DODOVO-339374 format. One line per field, with one value per residue: x, y, z of N, C-alpha, C in turn; residue number from 1. Coordinates in Angstrom, 1 decimal. Layout:
# DODOVO-339374
n.px <- c(X / ...) $
n.py <- c(Y / ...) $
n.pz <- c(Z / ...) $
ca.px <- c(X / ...) $
ca.py <- c(Y / ...) $
ca.pz <- c(Z / ...) $
c.px <- c(X / ...) $
c.py <- c(Y / ...) $
c.pz <- c(Z / ...) $
n <- c(NUM / ...) $
# end
This chain:
# DODOVO-339374
n.px <- c(-65.4 / -62.4 / -59.0 / -57.3 / -58.9 / -58.8 / -56.1 / -55.8 / -57.4 / -55.9 / -53.6 / -54.5 / -55.3 / -52.8 / -51.6 / -53.0 / -53.1 / -54.2 / -54.4 / -51.7 / -50.8 / -52.1 / -50.9 / -48.2 / -48.5 / -49.2 / -46.9 / -45.2 / -46.3 / -46.0 / -43.2 / -42.6 / -43.9 / -42.4 / -39.9 / -40.5 / -41.2 / -38.8 / -37.2 / -38.4 / -37.9 / -35.1 / -34.4 / -36.1 / -35.8 / -33.8 / -35.0 / -37.2 / -35.8 / -34.6 / -36.9 / -38.0 / -36.1 / -36.1 / -38.7 / -38.4 / -36.7 / -38.3) $
n.py <- c(133.8 / 132.5 / 133.5 / 131.2 / 129.6 / 131.0 / 130.8 / 128.0 / 127.7 / 129.2 / 127.6 / 125.2 / 126.0 / 126.7 / 124.2 / 123.0 / 121.6 / 122.0 / 124.5 / 125.0 / 123.4 / 124.5 / 127.0 / 126.2 / 125.2 / 127.5 / 129.1 / 127.5 / 127.6 / 130.3 / 130.5 / 128.9 / 130.4 / 132.8 / 131.8 / 131.0 / 133.4 / 134.8 / 133.1 / 133.4 / 136.0 / 136.1 / 134.1 / 134.6 / 136.0 / 134.4 / 131.9 / 132.5 / 133.2 / 130.7 / 129.0 / 130.3 / 129.9 / 127.1 / 126.6 / 127.7 / 125.9 / 123.7) $
n.pz <- c(-83.4 / -82.4 / -81.9 / -82.1 / -83.7 / -86.1 / -86.7 / -87.0 / -89.3 / -91.2 / -91.2 / -92.2 / -94.8 / -95.9 / -96.2 / -98.2 / -101.5 / -103.9 / -105.3 / -105.7 / -107.7 / -110.0 / -110.0 / -110.5 / -113.1 / -114.5 / -114.2 / -115.7 / -118.2 / -118.7 / -118.8 / -121.0 / -123.0 / -122.9 / -123.7 / -126.3 / -127.5 / -127.3 / -128.9 / -131.4 / -131.9 / -132.0 / -133.9 / -136.0 / -138.6 / -139.8 / -139.9 / -141.6 / -143.9 / -144.4 / -144.8 / -147.0 / -149.0 / -149.1 / -150.0 / -152.5 / -153.7 / -154.0) $
ca.px <- c(-64.3 / -61.3 / -57.7 / -56.9 / -59.6 / -58.2 / -54.8 / -56.0 / -57.9 / -54.7 / -52.7 / -55.1 / -55.2 / -51.4 / -51.2 / -53.8 / -52.2 / -54.9 / -54.0 / -50.3 / -50.7 / -52.5 / -49.8 / -47.1 / -48.8 / -49.2 / -45.5 / -44.6 / -46.8 / -45.4 / -41.8 / -42.6 / -44.3 / -41.2 / -38.8 / -41.0 / -41.1 / -37.3 / -36.7 / -38.9 / -37.2 / -33.7 / -34.2 / -37.2 / -35.4 / -33.1 / -36.0 / -37.9 / -34.9 / -34.5 / -38.1 / -38.2 / -35.1 / -36.6 / -39.9 / -37.9 / -36.1 / -39.4) $
ca.py <- c(132.9 / 132.8 / 133.6 / 129.9 / 129.0 / 131.6 / 130.2 / 126.7 / 127.9 / 129.5 / 126.4 / 124.2 / 126.6 / 126.6 / 122.8 / 122.5 / 121.6 / 122.1 / 125.7 / 125.0 / 122.8 / 125.5 / 128.0 / 125.6 / 125.1 / 128.8 / 129.5 / 126.7 / 128.1 / 131.6 / 130.3 / 128.4 / 131.6 / 133.7 / 131.1 / 131.0 / 134.8 / 135.1 / 132.3 / 134.0 / 137.3 / 135.8 / 133.3 / 134.9 / 136.3 / 133.3 / 130.9 / 133.0 / 133.0 / 129.3 / 128.4 / 130.9 / 129.2 / 125.8 / 126.6 / 128.0 / 124.7 / 122.7) $
ca.pz <- c(-83.8 / -81.6 / -82.6 / -82.3 / -84.8 / -87.3 / -86.9 / -87.5 / -90.7 / -92.0 / -91.3 / -93.1 / -96.1 / -96.3 / -96.5 / -99.3 / -102.6 / -105.2 / -105.9 / -106.0 / -109.0 / -111.0 / -110.1 / -111.2 / -114.6 / -114.9 / -114.3 / -116.8 / -119.5 / -118.9 / -119.2 / -122.4 / -123.9 / -123.0 / -124.6 / -127.7 / -128.0 / -127.5 / -130.0 / -132.6 / -132.1 / -132.3 / -135.1 / -136.9 / -139.9 / -140.3 / -140.3 / -142.7 / -145.1 / -144.7 / -145.4 / -148.4 / -149.9 / -149.2 / -150.9 / -153.9 / -154.3 / -154.3) $
c.px <- c(-63.1 / -60.0 / -57.2 / -57.6 / -59.1 / -56.9 / -54.9 / -56.5 / -56.8 / -53.8 / -53.2 / -55.0 / -53.8 / -51.0 / -52.0 / -52.9 / -52.9 / -54.5 / -52.6 / -50.1 / -51.0 / -51.4 / -48.6 / -47.3 / -48.8 / -47.8 / -44.9 / -45.0 / -46.2 / -43.9 / -41.7 / -43.0 / -43.1 / -40.1 / -39.2 / -40.9 / -39.6 / -36.8 / -37.2 / -38.2 / -35.8 / -33.6 / -35.3 / -36.7 / -34.6 / -34.0 / -36.8 / -37.1 / -34.8 / -35.7 / -38.4 / -37.3 / -35.6 / -37.8 / -39.5 / -37.3 / -37.2 / -40.1) $
c.py <- c(133.4 / 132.9 / 132.2 / 129.3 / 129.7 / 131.0 / 128.8 / 126.8 / 128.3 / 128.4 / 125.4 / 124.7 / 126.5 / 125.2 / 122.2 / 122.6 / 121.8 / 123.4 / 125.8 / 124.4 / 123.7 / 126.6 / 127.5 / 125.5 / 126.5 / 129.4 / 128.7 / 127.2 / 129.5 / 131.5 / 129.8 / 129.6 / 132.5 / 133.1 / 131.2 / 132.4 / 135.2 / 134.4 / 132.9 / 135.3 / 137.1 / 135.1 / 133.6 / 135.1 / 135.1 / 132.2 / 131.3 / 132.8 / 131.6 / 128.7 / 129.0 / 130.2 / 127.8 / 125.7 / 126.9 / 126.8 / 123.6 / 123.1) $
c.pz <- c(-83.0 / -82.5 / -83.0 / -83.5 / -86.2 / -87.7 / -87.5 / -89.0 / -91.6 / -92.2 / -92.2 / -94.6 / -96.7 / -96.7 / -97.6 / -100.5 / -104.0 / -106.0 / -106.3 / -107.4 / -110.2 / -111.1 / -110.8 / -112.7 / -115.2 / -115.1 / -115.5 / -118.1 / -119.8 / -119.4 / -120.6 / -123.4 / -124.0 / -123.9 / -126.0 / -128.3 / -128.2 / -128.7 / -131.3 / -132.9 / -132.6 / -133.7 / -136.2 / -138.3 / -140.5 / -140.7 / -141.5 / -144.0 / -145.4 / -145.4 / -146.8 / -149.4 / -150.1 / -150.1 / -152.4 / -154.5 / -154.6 / -155.6) $
n <- c(1 / 2 / 3 / 4 / 5 / 6 / 7 / 8 / 9 / 10 / 11 / 12 / 13 / 14 / 15 / 16 / 17 / 18 / 19 / 20 / 21 / 22 / 23 / 24 / 25 / 26 / 27 / 28 / 29 / 30 / 31 / 32 / 33 / 34 / 35 / 36 / 37 / 38 / 39 / 40 / 41 / 42 / 43 / 44 / 45 / 46 / 47 / 48 / 49 / 50 / 51 / 52 / 53 / 54 / 55 / 56 / 57 / 58) $
# end
């Protein structure tokens, strides 16, 4: 295989889009998980107190 063939193979692989979509979904899921974890840490006790008070009123 010549250098030109390797270069063409790399060029074709860089223009493929199938793997990019999976990477984008992975990044999106990671961001959502981080936001959910931060939200639970910040608002966890306040939400627990709110739902405890709400269940007491029912």
